[in-house]
N, C-alpha and C positions, 0 to 999 in steps of 0.2 A: 306666615307674615302677619304681623299685627299692625293695625292701622291706628295711628294716634290723631287726635283732633288737631287741625291746623287753622291758620288764619285764612280768610277769604273763602272762595268757592272750592279750593282744592283740598287735598288731604296729603298727609305725609305718614310714611311707615318706615320702620327700621328693621333690617334683616341682618342677622348674624350668619356669616358663611363659614362653614367648617371646611376651609380650604381656600384656594385662591379665587379672586374675581378676575376674569379674563375680559378685557375690553376689545370687542371686535370679533365678528363671526365670519371673516373671510378665511382664505386658506390657512393663514397663520394661526388664527384663533382656534379653528377646527383641529389643526395639527397638535396644538398644545392640549386641547381637551382630550383628544384620542390618546396621547401619550400619558396624560394624568390618569385616564380611566384604567390603563393597563398597570399603573402604579398603585391603584386602589385609592386614589386621592379624590375626594369630592370637590366640585367646583361649580361656579356660575359663570355663564357667558352672557355678556350684555351686547346688544346690537341695536343701533339706532334705526336701521332699515327694517323692512318687514320680511326679510329673507336672508339666507346665508349667501355669501359671495356676491354681495350687491354690486360690486364693481363689475363683475363678470356678467351678472344677470341684467343690469339696468344701464350700465354706462359703457358698453362696448358695441362696436358695429357688427353687422350681421356676418360679414365675410371673415371675421377674425379667426385665426388659428394660432396654436402655440408656435412660437418662433424657434423653440429648441426641441430636440427629440424628447419623446415622452418620458424616457427614463430619467431625465434631468428635471422633470416637473411633477414627480410623484410625491405625495405626502407620506409621512412615516407609517409603517406597519401595514400599508395596503397599496400595492402597485396599481397603476392604470391597467385596465383590461387588455389582455393580449389581442383582442379583436379590434382594438382601436388602431388607427393608422399611426405612422411615425410622428406625424404632427397633427394631433387631435383638433377638432373644430371647437368653437365656442360652446355649442350645444353638448358635445361629448364631454367637455371638461366640467360643465355645470352638472351634468348627470353624474359624473364621478364624485363631485363634491357632495351631492345629495346622498348618494349611496354611502359615502365615507361617514357623513354625519349620522346616518341611520345605523350603520354597522357598529360604531363606537358609542351610540346612544348620547350624542352631543345635542342637547336641546336648548338653544339660546333663548334668552328673554328678548323678544323682538320689540321694536318700537320704543326702546328705552334709550334715550339720548343722555350721555354722561355730561352733566353740567360742570362738575369739578371732582377732582380726586386729590386728597392730600393725606399726609402722614400725621397722625396725632401723637405728639411726643409724650403726652401724659398717659394715654392708653397704650402706647406702643403698638398701634394698629392702624391700618389704612381705612379711611372713610371715603366712600364713593357715592356722590349724590347724582341721581338720575331723574329725569322727568319723562312722563309718558301720558298720552291722551287716550282716554276711554270714553265710549259713547254712553250717555245717560240712558237709563231704561225708560224714563218718562217720555223723552223726546229724542228720537234717534238722530236728529240733526244737530243736537248740541253735544259738546264734548267737555269732559271734566279733566283738568290737568292734575295728575297725581305725581307726587314726589316720593321717591324711595331712597333711603340711605342704606347702603350696604357697608357692613363693618367686617373686615377680614384681616387675616395674618399676612397674606401675600397679594400683590397686584401685578398682573401680567398685561402689559401694553401691547396689543396686537392689532392696532388700527392701521399699521403699515405706512408705506411711503406714498401711497396714492389716495389719501383720504379726501383731499379737496382739489378742485379744478384750479388751474392757474390761467388767468386771462390778463395779459399785459395792458397797462393803461397807455393807450396811444392817442395822440392828439387828434381830435375830430371824430373819434369813433362813435360818440353819442349822437352825432349828426348824420351818420351814414344811413341812407334810406333803405338799404337792402336787408336781407336776412343775415343775422349774426348768431352763430352757435359755437359751442365748444365741441371738440371731437367726442366728448362723453355723451352728447345728444345726437350725434350722427349715427344713423343706422344703415342707410344705403344711398348710393348715388342716384337712385330712381327719382328721388324728390328734387334733384338738381339737373335733370335732363335738359340739355340745350342751353344751360346757363354758363356764364363766365364766373368761375369760383376761385377766390383767392384763399389758398390754404397756408396759414401762418405756422411754420414749423417744418423741419426737414428730418425729424427722427423717424423711428419705425412707424408711428401712427400717421405722421404727415405723409410719408411715402405711400403707405397702404391706402389712405383716404384718397390721395391723388390717383392711384391706380384704379380704385373702385369708381371714382368719378369718371375717369376716362372710359372705363368699360361700359358706363351707362350714358355715353355720348354727351357728357359735359365737357367743358373746356377748363381744366385746372391750371392754375398758376401757383407754384410752390415758392413761398418766401424762404430763402436760405440766407439768413443774416449772419450766422456763425459758421465756422468750419465743422465738418462732419466726416466720420469714417464710414464708408460703405464697403461691406464685405459680402462675398457670395455666401448664400446660406449653406451651400455644400461645395466641397472641393473633391472632384472625381468621385462623386456619389457618397462621400463621407461628410457628416455634419462638420461645419467649420468650428463650431463651439466644441464639439467632442474632440476634434483633432487638436485644438488649442489646449484643452485640458490634458490630453495625452502628452503633448510636447512639454507642458509645464512640469511634468514629473522628472524630466531629464535635462531640461534646458533652462537657462535664466529667462526672466520675463522679457528683458529687452531684446533677446534673440528671437523669442517666440513672436513678439510684435513685428520684428523685421521680416520674419518668414511669412507671417500673415499678409503683410503689405506687398510682398513679392508675389504671393499667390493672387492677391486681389488685382494687382497690376496685370498679371498674365491673363486672368479670366475676364476682368471687367474693363481693362484698358485705362487710359488716362481720363478720369472723371472730372478733372479740374476744368477742362475745356467746355464743360456743360454748366459751369457755375458752382460746382460742388468742391469747395476747398477742403483739403485734408488737414487736420490738426498736426502740429509738429510733434506732439506727444503721441505715442503709440496707442492702439485701441484698447489693449488690456490695461496698460498703465493708466490711461485716462479713465477707464471704468473704475479701477481700484481707488484712484485718488479723488476723482470728482463725481463719480457715479453716473457718468455719461455713457450710455450704452451705444455701441456701434450699430449701424443699420445693417440688417441682414436682408439682402435684396431678394425679392420674390417675383420680380417682373417690372417694377417701376422704372428701373434704369433703362430698360429697352424702350419704354415709352418716352423717357427723357431724350434719348438719342434720336428717336423718330420725330420729336417735336410735339407729340401728343400731350406731354406734360412739359410746361415751360417753367424754368427756374428763374426767379427774379430776386434782386437784392432786397435789403431791409426796407421797412416802411418809414416814411417821414411823417405823413399825416393822412387822415381820411377826409373825404369831402362827402357831400350828400349822395353822390352817384358813383364814387370811385375812390381812388387812392393815389397819393403821390409817393414815389419811391425815393430812396436816399440819393439816387443818381439823377434826380430831376424828372424822370419819366412819369407821366400821368396815365393812369389806366381807368377805364370804366369797368366795373365788375357788378355782378348781380347779387352775390352772396359772399360771406366770409366765414371760414371755418378755422377756429383756433385749435391747432394740434400742438398746444404749448405745455402739455403735461399736467402733472399733479404735484402736490406737496403734502407733507405730514401736517396733521392738525393738533398734534400733541400739546404744543405750547398754549393752545386756547382753553384747555381743560385740566391739564396736570399741573398742580401747584408744586413744582419741584424744579430746581435749577442746577443741581449737582451732577445728575446722570445724563440728562438730555440737554442739548444745546438750543439756541434760539431758533434753529431751523427744524426742530422736532426730531433730531436724530441723536442716538447715543454719542457721547463725546469720545468714548474709546473706540478705536477702529476694529474692524473684524480681525480676529474672531473673539474679541474681548468685550463686545458691546451688548452682551445678552443679560448681564447681571449687574444690578446696582446695589445700593445699601437698603437695609430695613425691609427686605422682602420685595423689592421692586425688580421687575424683569421686563425685557423687551424682546419681541419676536417679529421678524418681518422687516427689519431695518438694515439689512446687510448690503443692500444694493447688489445682491447676487440672486435675485429671483426666488423661485419656489424652492430650489435646492438649499438656498441660504436659510429660508424660513424653516424648512424641515430640520436642518442642522441645529438651529437654535431651539426649536421646540423640544427636541430630544434632550438637550442639555438642561433646559429649564425644568422639564418634568422630572428628570432624574434628580436634580438638585432639590426640588421641593419634596419629591417622594422620599428622599433620604431623611430630611428633617421631619417630615410628617410621621414617618414610622418611628423615629426616635422619640418624638414628643408624645405621640399617642400611646406608646408603651410605658412611658415614664410617669405621665400625669394626665389627668383629664383637663382638656382645654376649657377654661371658664369663660362665661359670657359676661361682658360688661354690664353692671347693674344701673348705670345712669339712664338707660332707656329700656323699654320693654321690647324685647326682640325674640325671634324664634330662629332655630337652626334650619338651614336649607341645604339640600344636596343637589 
């Protein structure tokens, strides 16, 4: 890497990458790197955090386990250890990611935040500008902002569906006097022992946070504004997800949805009497069309039946010491946890509007949303979890590998001469 003089206190350098730049060092980015390594294609992985899998390491609660059987959560070329349980814990999955990165020699550039990425029509190459802070040697308390511009033939967007936290703008929230956190900051119910806690959101995270709060002698109130599908995690000892995938091989989606709802009714009973309204659209169809994942119950529903977890309707406004619900009821609460999910951050940095939509997802539906034009790819946006990311990673690496082998055997790739750059692997 060569450093060019820049304005102000910072510096700027330009790096030519003999291969793709991968943005994101979560499971999706690691999977692409591993598959490219086996294709013999050099690459650079950029990660704004200081570790791989930052969502898993820094923004998940302690009791988290994989909701699906481990065979559906493996990354390409390396299975989860046989010694791991059927539903590995957060710590076990992080250990798997670490060993995966080491095994395939995927070494991301940490603390590099992508400011923008755009395709240069003149050069017919991608330009990716990043910023990173480094401590000065003279005074360790001061930091120098360094900018780096990567120039590459291919760009792989692997920042995924869960890049940024979503917190709704609710009237009066700024005046609420209690503690307010997003579920990404929640670690354990121990810190909320003895409190009345309002959990906003009734998806898998909301249900599990409420369960954890109840287990730590807090009093959780779960806001269920919209309808939600709740399914048992297992049906007669078999994973509900695995059973659904098996039935999909032989039956149409609408029939599989009906069968799942029959099983759910027989095992869980009528959940609507507890304030949990089921959507009119079936769970698999809803997942495919809107990306809304059904809740796989791991014990929260029993707490709802017993009254240890109370379900309340939507919020109208907050006050300094509580909340008013849309049914007019007023409640005093000590803390609020927003289990309101995440969103893609792609529109904030990728200067492109043909492949990605305004929500930061590929416009083409699965399985066609992995490849754009001019060497642009996407991994981890299938709304199908880790198995979807693994599927895309294999296709992306094979596609790039084919072109790489053809180009490198035909001619030597030339470095643009408008800047002083070096090659990096």
